[in-house]
C-alpha positions in Angstrom: 74.7 92.3 101.6 75.4 96.0 102.5 78.4 97.1 104.1 77.7 97.8 108.1 79.7 99.0 110.9 79.2 95.6 112.8 80.7 93.8 110.0 83.8 95.9 110.2 83.9 95.7 113.9 83.8 91.9 113.6 86.5 92.3 111.1 88.6 94.3 113.7 87.9 91.7 116.4 89.0 88.7 114.4 92.1 90.4 113.1 93.2 91.4 116.6 92.9 87.8 117.8 94.6 86.5 115.0 97.5 88.7 113.7 100.0 86.7 115.3 98.8 84.0 113.0 99.1 86.0 109.8 102.9 86.4 110.7 103.6 82.9 111.2 101.7 81.6 108.2 102.8 84.5 105.7 99.4 84.9 104.6 95.7 85.8 105.7 93.8 82.6 106.0 90.7 81.8 103.8 88.3 82.3 106.4 89.6 85.6 107.6 89.2 86.7 104.1 85.6 85.4 104.4 85.1 87.8 107.1 86.3 90.6 104.8 84.0 89.7 102.2 81.0 89.6 104.8 82.0 92.9 105.7 81.6 94.3 102.4 85.5 95.0 101.9 85.4 93.3 98.3 82.2 94.6 96.9 83.5 97.9 97.8 84.6 98.5 94.3 82.4 96.1 92.4 79.9 97.6 89.8 76.4 98.4 91.5 74.9 97.3 88.0 76.5 93.9 88.9 75.3 93.9 92.5 78.0 95.8 94.2 78.0 98.4 96.9 80.7 100.7 95.5 82.0 103.1 98.4 83.5 106.9 98.0 87.1 106.3 98.0 87.3 108.5 101.4 84.9 106.0 103.0 86.8 102.9 101.6 90.4 104.3 102.8 89.1 105.1 106.5 88.2 101.1 106.8 91.4 100.3 105.3 93.0 102.7 108.0 91.2 101.3 110.6 91.9 97.7 110.2 95.6 98.7 109.7 95.5 100.2 113.1 95.2 96.5 114.2 97.4 94.7 111.7 99.2 96.3 108.9 99.2 92.8 106.6 95.4 92.5 107.3 94.9 96.3 106.0 97.3 95.5 102.9 95.3 92.4 101.9 91.8 94.2 102.7 93.0 97.5 100.7 92.9 95.2 97.3 89.0 95.3 97.8 89.4 98.4 95.6 91.3 96.7 92.6 87.9 95.6 90.8 88.2 99.2 89.7 90.6 98.2 87.3 88.3 95.5 86.1 85.8 97.9 85.1 87.7 98.1 81.9 86.7 94.5 80.7 84.1 94.2 78.3 80.7 94.5 80.1 79.5 90.6 79.2 83.0 89.4 80.9 82.3 91.4 84.1 78.8 90.0 84.0 80.1 86.6 84.0 82.7 87.6 86.4 80.1 88.7 89.2 77.6 85.9 88.0 77.9 84.4 91.6 77.9 87.8 93.4 80.2 90.9 93.9 82.4 89.6 96.6 85.1 88.9 94.3 88.5 88.7 95.5 91.4 90.0 92.9 94.9 89.9 93.2 97.8 90.2 90.6 101.2 89.9 89.9 101.7 92.6 87.2 105.8 92.8 86.9 107.6 91.7 85.4 105.5 92.1 82.2 106.0 89.1 80.0 105.9 88.8 76.4 102.6 87.2 74.9 101.7 86.3 71.4 98.5 86.2 69.6 96.5 82.8 69.6 93.2 83.0 67.9 91.2 85.6 70.0 93.7 85.6 72.7 96.9 85.7 73.9 99.5 82.7 74.7 102.2 83.1 77.2 104.1 81.9 80.1 106.2 83.4 82.9 106.6 84.1 86.4 105.2 87.5 88.3 106.2 89.0 91.6 104.5 90.2 94.5 100.9 89.1 94.2 99.5 90.1 97.4 96.6 88.1 98.9 96.7 85.4 96.1 96.3 82.3 98.1 92.7 83.5 99.0 92.0 85.4 95.6 88.9 84.3 93.4 90.6 85.6 90.1 94.3 86.4 89.5 95.9 88.7 87.0 99.2 88.7 85.5 101.1 91.2 83.3 101.5 90.6 79.7 103.0 92.7 76.3 101.8 92.0 72.8 102.9 95.2 71.3 99.5 96.7 70.6 99.5 99.5 73.3 101.3 102.6 71.9 101.0 103.9 75.4 103.5 101.5 77.0 100.6 100.5 79.3 100.6 96.6 80.6 98.1 94.4 79.7 96.7 92.1 82.4 95.3 88.8 81.8 93.1 87.1 84.1 93.1 83.4 85.0 91.0 81.2 87.6 93.5 80.2 90.3 93.4 76.4 89.2 95.5 77.6 86.3 98.1 79.5 88.1 101.0 78.2 90.3 102.0 79.8 93.6 105.2 80.0 94.3 105.5 80.5 98.2 108.7 82.8 98.6 107.3 85.5 100.6 110.2 85.9 103.0 110.6 89.3 104.2 110.9 91.5 107.2 107.6 93.5 107.3 104.1 92.9 105.9 104.9 89.3 106.6 101.2 88.2 106.6 100.2 89.8 103.2 101.2 86.6 101.4 102.7 88.4 98.5 104.2 85.2 96.5 105.3 85.0 93.1 102.8 83.9 90.4 103.8 80.9 87.5 101.9 80.4 84.5 102.9 77.6 82.0 101.7 78.1 78.4 98.3 79.6 79.1 95.9 81.3 76.5 93.6 83.9 77.9 90.9 85.3 75.4 91.1 89.0 74.6 87.8 89.7 76.6 89.5 88.5 79.8 92.4 91.2 79.6 92.1 94.8 79.9 94.7 97.7 80.2 95.8 98.9 83.4 94.3 102.3 83.9 92.1 101.7 80.7 88.8 103.1 80.0 85.8 101.9 82.2 83.2 100.1 80.3 81.1 100.8 83.4 79.5 104.4 83.9 79.6 104.7 87.5 81.2 107.6 89.6 84.0 105.2 91.2 85.1 104.5 87.9 85.9 108.0 86.8 88.2 108.3 90.0 91.7 108.1 88.9 92.4 104.4 89.0 96.4 104.3 89.4 96.6 107.1 91.8 93.6 105.3 93.8 95.9 101.9 93.6 98.6 103.9 95.6 96.3 105.7 98.1 94.7 102.1 99.5 98.4 101.3 100.2 99.6 104.5 101.5 96.9 104.3 104.0 98.0 101.0 105.5 101.2 103.1 106.7 98.8 105.7 108.2 97.0 103.1 110.4 100.3 101.3 111.5 101.5 105.0 112.5 98.7 105.6 114.3 98.9 102.3 116.2 102.6 103.0 116.9 102.0 106.5 118.4 99.2 105.4 120.5 101.4 102.8 122.0 104.0 105.2 123.2 101.4 107.7 124.4 99.9 104.8 126.6 103.3 103.8 127.8 104.2 107.3 128.6 102.5 106.7 132.2 104.5 103.6 133.0 107.8 103.3 134.8 110.9 101.9 133.1 113.4 99.3 134.1 116.0 101.8 135.8 113.4 103.5 138.1 114.0 106.8 136.1 111.1 109.4 135.8 108.1 108.2 134.0 108.3 109.1 130.0 105.4 111.5 130.4 107.4 113.6 133.1 110.4 114.0 130.9 109.9 117.1 128.4 111.9 115.7 125.4 109.3 112.7 125.4 106.4 115.0 125.5 108.0 117.0 122.8 108.5 114.1 120.5 104.9 112.9 120.9 103.6 116.3 120.1 105.6 116.8 117.2 104.6 113.2 116.0 101.0 114.0 116.5 101.0 117.1 114.5 103.0 115.3 111.7 100.8 112.4 111.4 97.2 114.5 111.6 98.8 117.1 109.1 99.5 114.5 106.2 96.3 112.6 107.2 94.4 115.9 106.6 96.1 116.6 103.2 95.4 113.0 102.3 91.7 113.1 102.7 91.3 116.6 101.5 92.4 115.9 98.0 90.6 112.8 98.0 87.1 114.4 98.8 88.1 117.1 96.2 88.9 114.5 93.4 85.6 112.5 94.3 83.3 115.8 94.4 84.8 116.4 90.9 84.0 112.9 89.3 80.7 112.5 91.1 79.5 115.7 89.4 80.3 114.1 86.0 83.5 115.7 85.3 86.9 114.3 84.9 89.7 114.6 87.3 92.4 116.8 86.0 96.2 115.8 85.7 96.6 118.2 88.7 94.4 116.4 90.8 95.4 113.0 90.1 98.9 114.1 90.8 98.3 115.4 93.9 96.5 112.1 94.7 100.0 110.7 94.0 101.9 113.2 95.9 99.8 113.1 99.2 100.0 109.1 99.0 103.8 109.1 98.8 104.1 111.7 101.5 101.8 109.8 103.5 103.9 106.7 103.4 107.0 108.5 103.9 106.0 110.4 107.0 103.9 107.5 108.5 107.0 105.6 108.3 109.2 108.4 109.9 106.5 108.8 112.8 106.8 105.0 113.3 110.7 105.3 113.3 110.3 108.0 116.2 107.9 106.2 118.2 110.5 103.1 118.0 112.8 105.2 119.6 110.6 106.9 122.2 109.5 103.1 123.4 113.3 102.4 124.4 114.8 99.3 125.1 111.7 97.4 125.6 111.0 97.8 121.8 113.4 95.3 120.5 111.6 92.3 122.3 109.9 89.9 120.1 106.7 90.4 122.3 106.6 94.0 121.8 104.2 95.6 119.1 106.9 98.2 118.4 109.0 96.0 116.5 106.1 94.8 114.2 104.9 98.3 113.7 108.5 99.4 112.6 108.9 96.6 110.1 105.5 97.2 108.3 105.8 100.5 108.2 109.0 100.4 106.6 107.8 98.5 103.6 105.0 100.7 102.7 107.3 103.7 101.0 109.3 100.7 99.2 106.4 100.0 96.9 106.9 101.3 93.4 103.9 103.8 93.7 105.0 105.4 96.9 108.7 105.8 96.4 110.3 109.3 96.5 110.6 109.8 92.8 106.6 110.3 93.1 107.9 113.9 94.3 109.7 114.2 91.1 106.4 113.8 89.0 104.4 116.0 91.2 106.8 118.6 91.0 106.8 118.4 87.1 103.1 118.8 87.3 103.0 121.6 89.4 105.8 123.4 87.3 103.9 122.6 84.0 106.6 120.3 82.6 106.0 116.9 81.5 106.5 114.1 84.5 108.2 110.9 83.9 106.3 108.3 82.1 103.7 106.3 83.6 103.5 108.8 86.4 99.9 110.1 84.8 
């Protein structure tokens, strides 16, 4: 099944119809994730040699952006259609088994806190609890972070388990992105063969262009673009409301210079950060597609663009919320959902303001903090 625009249009229609349900249930139901699969969201990072239909990053990101305009939680869960690039570091035989029933594999993971593991034959034995496993209730394969002391670079190892070996502790009680179902994962005395583990950001065993694209920066990008979609929706809302009279009988918002100036400034800001975000994405893709590795400077700019996009998108939503006035506080106003969802995105560890420090270090030729690159 190839990825088609009609499939994405179907996803957008389903998400628009059911987004209130996502909030109420605090996860994206299986049948909606099945629509994501039909639209090719999850084969978008599966290797072509195993039946996948890998998309260039910018194309995938634009699809997540469109879904996020309709609902941030749906965009967040769909964004993990990119995460199979991590799994490209698995042995080829393991990947062949993983994709034996097709490339539409949903992977979800709770990497932290990394739990200690001990050697058990040709694998690892461990128990523990991990946080923030977005989309875990509809996943085909789950990953958890373990540490066995063998990786000198300090990168966590991810162990893969089928869902029937993992307990989902439903504790996703949060303000924003409620529908992502980012519950805890609990594992009791599991043994996972080494061939079903990989190092996050480890060397891929698949030689296709997408797996030469920097995987950790890409993981930040697919989350940051959710904030962009939410900001677009919030700004479009206040633009549309500008022609409507308020409760007090005052002039319509569009007739006020202050409102028009604020809308114009917000539009300029969101378009500017969006342009930077996609510009560096296309640049890095051109590099790896030509067969060259991305440079540390390029990988850093991907991280910078992502953190800046998340921060600016949140600020634009806050500005739109203020412009929306008293009507924005009502439960049935989309503005309060936009504000809650957008505020979560820059809280993610990949997108916090410390990324500016890492980017500044690389720009000035000094070592960034550990784990940045």
